[in-house]
C-alpha positions in Angstrom: 6.0 116.0 124.4 5.2 117.4 121.1 6.8 114.8 118.9 5.6 113.2 115.8 7.1 109.9 114.4 7.3 108.8 110.8 9.4 105.8 109.5 11.6 105.8 112.6 12.4 109.5 112.6 11.1 112.0 115.2 10.1 115.5 114.9 9.4 118.3 117.3 6.1 119.9 116.6 5.2 123.4 117.5 2.3 125.8 116.6 3.2 129.0 114.9 0.6 131.7 115.5 1.9 134.1 113.0 1.4 131.7 110.1 -1.5 129.8 111.9 0.2 126.5 110.9 2.2 123.8 112.6 5.9 123.5 112.1 8.0 120.2 112.5 11.5 119.9 112.8 13.1 116.4 112.1 15.6 115.5 114.8 18.8 113.6 114.7 19.7 114.3 111.1 23.1 115.5 109.9 21.4 118.7 108.8 18.2 120.7 109.0 14.8 119.4 107.7 11.5 121.1 108.5 8.0 121.0 107.3 4.6 122.8 107.9 1.0 121.7 107.9 -2.4 123.2 109.0 -3.5 120.0 110.6 -2.1 116.6 111.7 -2.7 115.0 108.4 -1.2 117.4 106.4 1.6 117.8 108.9 2.4 114.0 108.5 2.3 114.1 104.7 4.7 117.0 104.8 7.0 115.2 107.3 7.2 112.3 104.8 8.0 114.4 101.9 10.6 116.7 103.8 12.4 113.4 105.1 12.2 111.7 101.6 13.8 114.8 100.0 16.5 114.9 102.7 17.3 111.4 102.5 17.5 111.8 98.6 20.0 114.8 98.7 22.1 112.8 101.4 22.3 109.9 99.0 23.3 112.1 96.0 26.0 113.7 98.1 27.1 110.6 99.8 26.3 112.0 103.3 25.1 109.7 106.3 21.8 111.2 106.8 21.6 110.5 110.7 23.8 112.0 113.2 26.1 109.7 115.0 26.6 109.8 118.7 29.7 108.8 120.5 27.7 107.4 123.6 29.6 109.9 125.9 28.4 113.4 127.3 29.4 115.3 130.4 26.7 116.1 133.1 27.3 119.0 135.4 25.1 118.8 138.6 25.6 120.5 142.0 27.8 118.4 144.5 25.0 117.6 146.8 23.1 116.2 143.9 26.0 114.2 142.9 26.1 112.5 146.2 22.6 110.9 146.0 23.2 109.0 142.8 26.7 107.9 144.1 25.2 106.6 147.2 22.3 104.9 145.5 24.9 103.2 142.9 27.0 102.0 145.8 23.9 100.6 147.5 22.9 98.6 144.4 26.4 97.5 143.6 26.5 99.7 140.2 28.3 102.4 138.8 26.9 105.9 138.6 27.2 105.5 135.0 25.1 102.4 135.0 22.6 103.9 137.4 22.3 107.2 135.1 22.0 105.1 131.9 19.2 102.9 133.4 17.4 106.2 134.6 17.8 107.8 131.2 16.5 104.7 129.3 13.5 104.6 131.5 12.8 108.4 131.0 13.3 108.4 127.0 12.0 104.9 126.3 9.4 104.9 123.6 
């Protein structure tokens, strides 16, 4: 993945050929915050500046800077795929939810 982490925040990084620069977008915020840099060192510096500015504006306006998540989401999969985790969960004496949560945690663990 093209991720950069600064002060516990993650940003998706992509190269923009039209500007010959890298663009970062800070993820998980209650608003948009992006930054640009020509190399990793500059990109990291700009990430820190953009994050600090975003946090400052949030503090001034009394806004929670990080997006909150409910812990629930719907997942639509084909019925034949649904059967596989259902059987695996039953075999392990777990719910599909527990099996899915474990699978997601192992996939996205940092």
